[in-house]
C-alpha positions as CSV (number, residue, x, y, z in Angstrom):
1,M,-18.3,-33.7,-13.0
2,S,-16.2,-35.7,-15.4
3,L,-12.6,-35.9,-15.1
4,L,-11.7,-33.9,-18.3
5,I,-13.9,-31.2,-16.9
6,T,-12.5,-31.3,-13.6
7,S,-9.1,-31.1,-15.0
8,F,-9.7,-28.1,-17.1
9,L,-11.1,-26.2,-14.2
10,W,-7.9,-27.0,-12.1
11,L,-5.5,-25.9,-15.0
12,L,-7.9,-22.6,-15.5
13,L,-7.4,-22.1,-11.5
14,A,-3.6,-22.5,-11.6
15,F,-3.5,-20.3,-14.2
16,G,-5.3,-17.3,-12.5
17,V,-3.0,-17.9,-9.7
18,G,0.1,-17.7,-11.7
19,T,-1.1,-14.4,-13.2
20,A,-1.8,-13.1,-9.6
21,S,1.7,-14.0,-8.8
22,V,2.8,-12.7,-11.7
23,L,1.0,-9.1,-11.0
24,G,2.6,-9.5,-7.4
25,V,5.5,-9.3,-8.7
26,G,4.8,-5.9,-10.3
27,L,3.2,-5.1,-6.9
28,G,6.2,-5.7,-4.9
29,Y,8.5,-4.1,-7.3
30,S,6.2,-0.8,-7.4
31,Y,6.4,-1.1,-3.0
32,G,10.3,-2.0,-3.3
33,R,11.2,1.3,-5.1
34,L,8.8,3.1,-2.4
35,A,10.0,1.4,0.6
36,R,13.9,2.6,-0.3
37,N,12.9,6.0,1.3
38,W,11.0,5.1,4.3
39,S,12.6,3.5,7.7
40,D,13.1,0.0,8.2
41,E,10.6,-0.7,10.4
42,R,8.0,1.0,8.5
43,A,9.4,-0.7,5.4
44,V,9.0,-4.2,6.9
45,R,5.6,-3.6,8.5
46,G,4.4,-2.4,4.9
47,A,6.0,-5.5,3.2
48,N,4.2,-7.7,5.4
49,V,0.8,-6.0,4.5
50,V,1.8,-5.8,0.7
51,A,2.8,-9.4,0.7
52,V,-0.3,-10.7,2.8
53,G,-3.2,-8.9,1.5
54,P,-3.4,-9.7,-1.7
55,S,-2.4,-13.0,-1.5
56,A,-5.1,-13.7,1.4
57,V,-7.5,-12.3,-1.3
58,V,-6.4,-15.0,-3.9
59,G,-6.3,-18.1,-1.2
60,I,-9.8,-17.1,0.2
61,A,-11.0,-16.7,-3.7
62,V,-9.4,-20.4,-4.6
63,W,-10.7,-21.9,-1.3
64,V,-14.3,-20.8,-1.7
65,V,-14.1,-21.8,-5.9
66,V,-12.9,-25.3,-4.8
67,D,-14.7,-26.0,-1.8
68,A,-17.9,-25.1,-4.0
69,G,-17.6,-28.3,-6.0
70,A,-14.2,-28.7,-7.6
71,S,-12.7,-32.3,-7.1
72,V,-10.3,-34.8,-7.9
73,G,-11.3,-38.4,-8.1
74,D,-14.1,-39.8,-6.6
75,L,-12.9,-39.9,-3.5
76,L,-12.8,-36.2,-2.8
77,R,-16.2,-35.7,-4.8
78,G,-18.9,-34.1,-3.1
79,D,-19.1,-32.1,0.5
80,G,-16.8,-34.6,2.3
81,V,-13.7,-34.0,4.6
82,G,-11.5,-34.7,1.4
83,T,-12.7,-31.8,-0.2
84,V,-12.7,-29.7,2.8
85,V,-8.9,-30.2,3.4
86,L,-8.6,-30.1,-0.3
87,A,-9.7,-26.5,-0.7
88,A,-7.9,-25.2,2.4
89,V,-4.7,-26.9,1.0
90,A,-5.4,-25.4,-2.5
91,G,-6.0,-21.8,-0.8
92,G,-3.0,-22.2,1.2
93,V,-0.6,-23.1,-1.8
94,A,-2.3,-20.0,-3.8
95,A,-1.5,-17.5,-0.8
96,G,1.8,-18.8,-0.7
97,C,2.5,-18.5,-4.2
98,V,1.3,-14.9,-4.9
99,A,3.1,-13.8,-1.4
100,A,6.1,-15.2,-2.7
101,G,5.8,-13.6,-5.8
102,T,5.2,-10.0,-4.2
103,V,8.3,-10.8,-2.2
104,A,10.4,-11.7,-5.1
105,G,9.4,-8.2,-6.8
106,I,10.2,-6.2,-3.0
107,V,13.5,-7.7,-3.0
108,R,14.8,-6.7,-6.7
109,Q,14.3,-2.9,-5.1
110,Y,14.8,-3.4,-1.5
111,D,16.9,-5.4,0.7
112,L,14.4,-6.8,3.8
113,P,16.2,-6.8,6.9
114,G,17.2,-10.1,8.3
115,M,17.6,-11.8,4.8
116,D,20.6,-12.5,3.2
117,A,19.4,-13.6,-0.3
118,P,16.2,-13.4,-2.3
119,S,15.6,-16.9,-2.8
120,R,15.8,-17.4,0.9
121,A,13.4,-14.6,1.3
122,R,11.0,-15.9,-1.2
123,N,10.8,-19.2,0.3
124,H,10.4,-17.9,3.9
125,Y,7.2,-16.2,2.6
126,F,5.7,-19.2,0.8
127,R,6.1,-21.6,3.7
128,Y,5.1,-19.1,6.2
129,V,1.8,-17.7,4.3
130,S,1.1,-21.3,3.1
131,G,1.0,-22.8,6.4
132,L,-0.9,-20.1,7.9
133,F,-3.6,-20.3,5.4
134,V,-3.9,-23.8,5.2
135,V,-4.5,-23.8,9.0
136,T,-6.8,-20.7,8.6
137,L,-9.2,-22.0,6.3
138,L,-9.5,-25.4,7.7
139,F,-10.4,-23.5,10.7
140,A,-12.9,-21.0,8.7
141,S,-14.7,-24.1,7.5
142,L,-16.2,-25.0,11.2
143,L,-17.4,-21.7,11.4
144,E,-21.2,-21.9,10.2
145,P,-22.2,-23.6,13.3
146,A,-20.8,-20.4,15.6
147,I,-22.1,-18.2,13.4
148,E,-25.8,-19.4,13.7
149,A,-25.0,-19.6,17.5
150,G,-24.5,-15.9,17.8
151,A,-21.4,-13.3,18.2
152,F,-20.1,-14.5,21.8
153,A,-20.4,-18.3,20.3
154,L,-18.3,-16.9,17.3
155,A,-15.8,-15.0,19.6
156,G,-15.3,-18.2,21.9
157,L,-14.4,-20.4,18.9
158,L,-11.7,-17.7,17.7
159,L,-10.5,-17.8,21.3
160,V,-9.8,-21.5,20.7
161,F,-8.4,-21.3,17.6
162,F,-5.7,-18.6,18.7
163,A,-5.0,-20.7,21.9
164,G,-4.5,-23.3,19.7
165,L,-2.1,-21.4,17.6
166,W,-0.2,-20.1,20.2
167,A,0.4,-23.8,22.0
168,G,1.0,-25.0,18.7
169,S,3.2,-22.0,17.3
170,P,6.6,-24.4,17.8
171,F,5.4,-26.8,15.2
172,L,4.0,-24.2,12.6
173,R,7.5,-22.5,13.0
174,D,9.1,-25.7,12.1
175,L,6.8,-26.1,9.4
176,T,7.3,-22.8,7.6
177,I,10.8,-22.4,8.4
178,G,14.2,-24.2,8.0
179,T,15.4,-25.2,11.4
180,R,18.0,-27.7,12.9
181,P,19.3,-28.9,16.2
182,P,22.1,-26.7,17.8
183,T,25.9,-28.1,17.3
184,G,27.6,-29.6,20.3
185,P,29.3,-25.8,20.7
186,E,26.2,-24.3,19.8
187,R,24.4,-26.0,22.5
188,G,26.7,-25.8,25.5
189,R,26.8,-22.1,24.8
190,L,22.9,-21.5,24.5
191,E,23.1,-23.8,28.1
192,G,24.9,-21.0,29.8
193,I,22.5,-18.3,28.9
194,L,19.2,-20.3,29.4
195,E,20.8,-20.6,33.2
196,A,21.2,-17.1,33.4
197,V,18.1,-16.2,32.5
198,D,16.2,-18.8,34.2
199,L,14.4,-20.6,31.1
200,E,14.1,-24.2,30.4
201,P,12.6,-24.9,27.1
202,R,11.3,-28.1,26.0
203,R,13.7,-27.7,22.5
204,V,16.1,-25.4,21.5
205,R,16.2,-25.2,17.7
206,V,18.6,-23.1,15.1
207,V,16.8,-21.1,12.3
208,E,18.7,-21.6,9.1
209,A,18.0,-18.3,7.5
210,G,21.5,-16.9,7.4
211,D,23.6,-14.7,9.2
212,R,21.6,-11.7,8.7
213,Y,18.9,-13.1,10.6
214,A,19.5,-12.5,14.3
215,G,16.0,-13.2,15.7
216,V,15.2,-14.9,18.7
217,E,12.1,-16.4,19.9
218,V,10.1,-18.6,22.4
219,L,7.3,-19.8,21.3
220,G,4.4,-22.3,22.5
221,A,2.4,-22.9,26.0
222,P,4.1,-23.7,29.6
223,G,5.6,-27.1,29.4
224,G,6.1,-26.9,25.5
225,R,8.2,-23.9,24.6
226,T,10.7,-24.0,22.0
227,L,13.6,-21.3,21.8
228,F,14.3,-20.5,18.1
229,V,17.5,-18.8,17.5
230,G,18.9,-17.4,14.0
231,E,22.2,-18.5,12.9
232,G,23.1,-14.5,12.6
233,A,22.1,-14.3,16.4
234,L,24.7,-17.2,17.2
235,S,27.3,-15.7,14.7
236,G,27.0,-12.2,15.1
237,L,25.9,-11.8,19.0
238,A,28.0,-12.2,22.0
239,D,27.3,-13.7,25.0
240,E,25.9,-10.8,26.8
241,A,23.9,-9.4,23.9
242,L,22.4,-13.0,23.2
243,T,21.5,-13.2,26.8
244,G,20.0,-9.8,27.0
245,V,17.9,-10.9,24.2
246,V,16.8,-14.2,25.2
247,A,15.7,-12.6,28.5
248,A,13.5,-10.4,26.7
249,R,11.9,-13.1,25.0
250,R,11.8,-15.0,28.2
251,E,9.5,-12.4,30.2
252,Q,7.3,-12.0,27.0
253,A,6.5,-15.9,26.8
254,A,6.3,-16.1,30.8
255,H,3.5,-13.5,30.7
256,C,1.8,-15.2,27.8
257,E,1.9,-11.7,26.2
258,R,0.8,-13.2,22.5
259,L,-2.1,-14.9,24.0
260,V,-3.4,-11.9,26.0
261,S,-2.9,-9.8,23.1
262,A,-4.9,-12.2,21.0
263,A,-7.6,-12.3,23.5
264,V,-8.0,-8.4,24.1
265,F,-8.2,-8.3,20.1
266,V,-11.0,-11.2,20.0
267,C,-12.9,-9.4,22.8
268,A,-12.5,-5.9,20.5
269,A,-13.7,-8.0,17.5
270,V,-17.2,-8.8,19.5
271,P,-19.1,-5.9,18.5
272,L,-18.0,-6.1,14.8
273,L,-19.2,-9.9,14.9
274,A,-22.5,-9.0,16.7
275,G,-22.9,-6.4,13.8
276,L,-22.3,-9.1,11.2
277,T,-24.8,-11.5,12.9
278,G,-27.2,-9.4,12.9
279,E,-27.3,-8.9,16.8
280,L,-26.3,-5.3,16.6
281,Q,-26.4,-2.7,13.7
282,L,-23.5,-2.7,11.7
283,P,-22.2,0.7,11.8
284,A,-22.3,0.8,15.7
285,G,-20.5,-2.3,15.7
286,I,-17.5,-1.4,13.3
287,G,-17.4,1.8,15.5
288,A,-17.2,-0.1,18.6
289,T,-14.8,-2.5,17.4
290,A,-12.5,0.4,15.9
291,V,-12.5,2.0,19.2
292,L,-11.5,-1.0,21.2
293,G,-9.1,-2.2,18.6
294,F,-7.3,1.0,18.9
295,V,-7.4,0.6,22.7
296,G,-5.9,-2.9,21.9
297,F,-3.0,-1.9,19.8
298,A,-2.1,0.4,22.8
299,L,-2.4,-2.6,25.3
300,S,-0.1,-4.8,23.4
301,R,2.5,-2.2,23.0
302,R,2.4,-1.9,27.0
303,L,2.7,-5.5,27.5
304,R,5.9,-5.3,25.4
305,L,7.5,-2.4,27.3
306,R,6.6,-4.3,30.3
307,A,8.0,-7.2,29.4
308,D,11.4,-4.9,28.1
309,A,11.2,-3.7,32.1
310,R,11.1,-7.0,33.8
311,A,14.1,-8.3,31.3
312,A,16.3,-5.4,32.3
313,E,15.7,-6.3,36.1
314,R,17.6,-9.6,35.1
315,V,20.4,-8.3,32.8
316,G,20.5,-4.4,33.3
317,P,18.6,-1.6,31.2
318,G,22.0,-0.7,29.9
319,T,23.0,-4.4,28.6
320,L,19.7,-5.0,27.2
321,A,19.3,-1.6,25.2
322,D,23.0,-2.5,23.9
323,A,21.6,-6.3,23.1
324,F,18.8,-4.6,21.0
325,E,20.9,-2.3,19.3
326,R,23.2,-5.2,18.2
327,V,20.3,-7.1,16.9
328,A,19.2,-4.2,14.7
329,D,22.6,-3.9,13.4
330,E,23.2,-7.7,12.5
331,S,19.9,-7.8,10.8
332,G,20.1,-4.5,9.0
333,F,17.6,-2.1,10.4
334,D,18.5,1.5,10.6
335,L,17.4,2.6,14.0
336,E,18.2,6.4,12.7
337,T,15.1,6.3,10.6
338,S,13.3,4.2,13.1
339,P,9.5,6.1,14.1
340,K,8.5,7.5,16.9
341,R,5.0,6.2,17.2
342,A,3.3,3.0,15.9
343,W,-0.3,3.9,16.7
344,F,-1.7,0.6,14.8
345,G,1.2,-1.7,15.8
346,T,1.2,-4.1,18.4
347,N,4.7,-3.7,19.0
348,P,6.3,-0.1,19.9
349,P,9.3,0.8,17.5
350,L,12.4,-0.3,18.6
351,A,14.4,2.9,18.7
352,V,11.5,3.7,21.6
353,R,12.2,0.6,23.2
354,I,16.1,1.4,23.4
355,E,15.5,4.9,24.3
356,R,13.3,4.2,27.4
357,L,16.1,1.4,28.5
358,R,18.6,4.1,28.2
359,A,16.7,6.6,30.4
360,S,16.2,3.4,33.0
361,A,19.8,2.8,33.0
362,T,20.5,6.5,33.8
363,I,18.3,6.9,36.3
364,G,19.2,3.8,37.8
365,G,23.0,4.2,37.2
366,D,23.6,0.9,35.0
């Protein structure tokens, strides 16, 4: 393929991604108008689906096209490693562009909780979706040998993939959002909180997402965990509230909640994989996976509630409930409109978690 033809095809591909991004703005704008009448939790979940769903379609399409033969220069011609990497990067960037366009439309009509500026929301989704899809598409390039080996080999490879994401999540978070080391006063304050909850992370990073982002996360495998604290959490939460949130995240990380949930869903996907590889009737595989997936959602929600209970043993259920309410207030979540059920969510609604903690505090006299 000549350089001229290759350049033309890349320009055509870029035009297609640009068109999809513009359509994403329209889709996001329409969704934003609808989301204004919903609870914040429901609206944010829907925003993630609307942003990631179409971007996944575009990213995968670009990945397939580039991997099928598009190349740049002699080094990247053919089916070598260069083309595999190029295809994954192109697909990831395309997905990020569409996601950013969709979010740009959403924030014109709906203020996403935790985001204090539209440009910050766009950049956050672009970096996150791009990084996620680059990693995922690189992994997808390795699937062909596993598919030939059967459903259980494919499930085993998926488990390895998710375990790698879990262990490498601190690096991915640094890659996809802006972070910085804590200042001297911030470090001194956090050291007292970490000692109170018996948490010794390898690193502590402050997420530069503005004062409306009050999130706290503990990511990574044992021995390599990183505490990520939003600027809004440091500026808007008192020590007691921040201690409660860190305690909750500590319990989730200590019992490898994310890895366990991923393993459950991979196991649930085995019947579907068997159907796709011809080892099982496809309708039976789809039905079995649907049932097991529903059970997986329920188990994931139960794990989160158990983590809350363990954290409450450290700081008191009333204190933890107050901390959750304060985080919701700082992030702009309206708990009054929070749903009571989340059948297809891995996390129970925050209002339900707070209600359970309040009930526990009443029983225990906290």
